[in-house]
C-alpha positions as CSV (number, residue, x, y, z in Angstrom):
1,X,92.2,-27.9,-150.7
2,X,89.2,-26.6,-148.7
3,X,88.1,-30.2,-147.9
4,X,91.6,-31.0,-146.6
5,X,91.7,-27.9,-144.4
6,X,88.3,-28.8,-143.0
7,X,89.3,-32.4,-142.3
8,X,92.5,-31.2,-140.6
9,X,90.6,-28.8,-138.5
10,X,88.0,-31.4,-137.5
11,X,90.8,-33.9,-136.8
12,X,92.5,-31.3,-134.5
13,X,89.3,-30.4,-132.8
14,X,88.5,-34.0,-132.1
15,X,92.0,-34.8,-131.0
16,X,91.9,-31.8,-128.5
17,X,88.6,-33.0,-127.2
18,X,90.0,-36.5,-126.7
19,X,93.0,-35.2,-124.9
20,X,90.8,-33.1,-122.6
21,X,88.5,-36.1,-121.9
22,X,91.5,-38.4,-121.2
23,X,93.0,-35.8,-118.8
24,X,89.5,-35.5,-117.1
25,X,89.3,-39.3,-116.9
26,X,92.8,-39.5,-115.2
27,X,91.8,-36.8,-112.8
28,X,88.6,-38.7,-111.9
29,X,90.6,-41.9,-111.4
30,X,93.1,-40.1,-109.1
31,X,90.2,-38.8,-107.0
32,X,88.7,-42.3,-106.8
33,X,92.1,-43.7,-105.5
34,X,92.2,-40.8,-102.9
35,X,88.8,-41.6,-101.7
36,X,89.4,-45.3,-101.5
37,X,92.6,-44.8,-99.6
38,X,90.9,-42.6,-97.1
39,X,88.2,-45.2,-96.6
40,X,90.8,-48.0,-96.2
41,X,92.6,-45.9,-93.6
42,X,89.4,-45.3,-91.7
43,X,88.4,-49.0,-92.0
44,X,91.9,-49.9,-90.5
45,X,91.5,-47.5,-87.6
46,X,88.0,-48.9,-86.8
47,X,89.2,-52.5,-87.2
48,X,92.2,-51.8,-84.8
49,X,89.8,-50.4,-82.3
50,X,87.3,-53.2,-82.7
51,X,90.0,-55.8,-82.2
52,X,91.4,-54.1,-79.1
53,X,88.0,-53.5,-77.3
54,X,85.5,-55.8,-78.9
55,X,82.1,-54.1,-78.5
56,X,78.9,-54.2,-80.4
57,X,79.4,-50.5,-81.4
58,X,82.9,-51.0,-82.9
59,X,81.9,-54.2,-84.7
60,X,78.8,-52.6,-86.1
61,X,80.9,-49.6,-87.3
62,X,83.3,-52.0,-88.9
63,X,80.5,-53.6,-90.9
64,X,78.9,-50.3,-91.9
65,X,82.1,-48.5,-93.0
66,X,82.4,-51.0,-95.9
67,X,79.1,-49.9,-97.4
68,X,79.9,-46.3,-98.6
69,X,83.2,-47.2,-100.4
70,X,81.4,-50.1,-102.0
71,X,78.7,-47.8,-103.4
72,X,81.4,-45.4,-104.6
73,X,83.3,-48.2,-106.4
74,X,80.0,-49.3,-108.1
75,X,79.4,-45.8,-109.2
76,X,82.9,-45.3,-110.5
77,X,82.8,-48.7,-112.4
78,X,79.7,-47.3,-114.2
79,X,81.4,-44.0,-114.9
80,X,84.5,-45.7,-116.1
81,X,82.5,-47.8,-118.6
82,X,81.0,-44.7,-120.0
83,X,84.3,-42.9,-120.1
84,X,85.9,-45.8,-122.0
85,X,83.0,-45.8,-124.4
86,X,83.5,-42.0,-125.0
87,X,87.2,-42.4,-125.5
88,X,86.9,-45.5,-127.8
89,X,84.2,-43.6,-129.9
90,X,86.4,-40.6,-130.2
91,X,89.4,-42.8,-131.2
92,X,87.1,-44.4,-133.8
93,X,85.9,-41.0,-135.1
94,X,89.5,-40.0,-135.6
95,X,90.1,-43.2,-137.5
96,X,87.1,-42.4,-139.7
97,X,88.4,-38.9,-140.3
98,X,91.8,-40.2,-141.3
99,X,90.0,-42.6,-143.8
100,X,88.1,-39.7,-145.3
101,X,91.3,-37.7,-145.4
102,X,93.1,-40.5,-147.2
103,X,90.1,-41.0,-149.7
104,X,90.1,-37.2,-150.4
105,X,93.9,-36.7,-150.7
106,X,95.7,-40.0,-150.9
107,X,99.1,-38.3,-151.2
108,X,98.6,-35.6,-148.5
109,X,97.3,-37.2,-145.3
110,X,98.6,-38.7,-142.2
111,X,97.4,-41.6,-140.2
112,X,98.4,-41.1,-136.5
113,X,95.4,-43.0,-135.0
114,X,95.4,-45.7,-137.7
115,X,99.0,-46.5,-136.6
116,X,98.3,-46.3,-132.9
117,X,95.2,-48.5,-133.3
118,X,97.2,-51.0,-135.3
119,X,99.8,-51.2,-132.7
120,X,98.0,-50.9,-129.4
121,X,94.6,-52.5,-130.1
122,X,95.3,-55.0,-132.9
123,X,98.9,-55.7,-132.0
124,X,99.7,-55.7,-135.8
125,X,103.2,-57.3,-136.2
126,X,103.9,-55.4,-139.4
127,X,103.3,-52.0,-138.0
128,X,105.1,-52.8,-134.7
129,X,108.1,-53.9,-136.7
130,X,108.0,-50.8,-138.8
131,X,108.1,-48.6,-135.6
132,X,110.8,-50.8,-134.0
133,X,113.0,-50.5,-137.1
134,X,112.5,-46.7,-137.3
135,X,113.8,-46.4,-133.7
136,X,116.8,-48.7,-134.4
137,X,118.0,-49.1,-130.8
138,X,119.8,-51.8,-129.1
139,X,117.7,-53.7,-126.6
140,X,114.7,-51.4,-127.3
141,X,111.9,-52.3,-125.0
142,X,109.3,-50.7,-127.3
143,X,108.2,-53.9,-128.8
144,X,107.2,-55.3,-125.5
145,X,105.6,-52.1,-124.4
146,X,103.5,-52.0,-127.5
147,X,102.0,-55.4,-126.7
148,X,101.0,-54.4,-123.1
149,X,97.4,-54.0,-122.0
150,X,95.8,-50.7,-122.2
151,X,95.5,-48.2,-119.4
152,X,91.7,-48.7,-119.7
153,X,92.0,-52.3,-118.8
154,X,94.4,-51.6,-116.0
155,X,92.1,-49.0,-114.4
156,X,89.1,-51.2,-114.8
157,X,91.0,-54.0,-113.1
158,X,91.8,-51.7,-110.2
159,X,88.2,-50.6,-109.9
160,X,87.1,-54.3,-109.8
161,X,89.8,-55.1,-107.2
162,X,88.4,-52.3,-104.9
163,X,84.9,-53.7,-105.5
164,X,85.9,-57.1,-104.5
165,X,88.1,-55.8,-101.6
166,X,85.2,-54.0,-100.0
167,X,82.9,-57.0,-100.5
168,X,85.5,-59.2,-98.7
169,X,86.1,-56.7,-96.0
170,X,82.4,-56.2,-95.5
171,X,81.6,-59.9,-95.3
172,X,84.7,-60.5,-93.0
173,X,83.4,-57.7,-90.7
174,X,79.9,-59.1,-90.8
175,X,81.2,-62.6,-89.9
176,X,83.3,-61.2,-87.0
177,X,80.2,-59.3,-85.9
178,X,78.0,-62.5,-86.1
179,X,80.7,-64.4,-84.2
180,X,80.8,-61.9,-81.5
181,X,76.9,-62.2,-81.1
182,X,77.2,-66.0,-81.1
183,X,79.7,-65.7,-78.2
184,X,78.1,-63.0,-76.2
185,X,74.3,-63.4,-77.2
186,X,72.0,-61.0,-78.8
187,X,70.9,-59.1,-75.7
C-alpha cells in the first residue's frame, strides 16, 4: 500500500506541475499576442503616415518597425519549442507513472493520461468509441473534437504565421522604400 500511495502522490505532484506549466504557457502566449497586436497597430499607423506623406523618414521607419516584432517572434518560437518539450515530457512521465502503478497494483490504478494520449495523440479508434459510447448523446460532436489538432500545433502555427507576416511586411516596406529611392534618387 505504501508504494501505491507514493505513486499517487507523485502522480498528483506531477499533474499539478503540468497544470502550472500549461497555465504559464497560455499566459506567455497571450502576452505574445498582445505584443504582436501592438506592433501591428504601430506598423499600420506608420504605414498610413508613410502613404499620405511619402518621405525618407516615414519609409525608413516603416522598414525598421518590422525588425523588433520579427526578433520577438523568433524568440517566442524558440521558447514555444522548449515549452512543448517540457509539456510532452511531463505527459510522458505521467504515462510512465501510470504504467508503474498498473504493474504494482493491476486492480487498483487509473489511467487518465494513458486514455488522453490514446485519444488526442494516437487517435485510437477503440478508445474514442469507448468514450463516445459512454457519453451516449445524440449528434455528439466529441468524436470530431477528439480528432482535432492539438493546441500546441495551433499555437505554433500562429507563431509561424506572425514570423512570415513580419518577413512579408518588412520586405514589402523595403521594396516601397527602394522604389521611393529609385523615383527620387539617393541624395
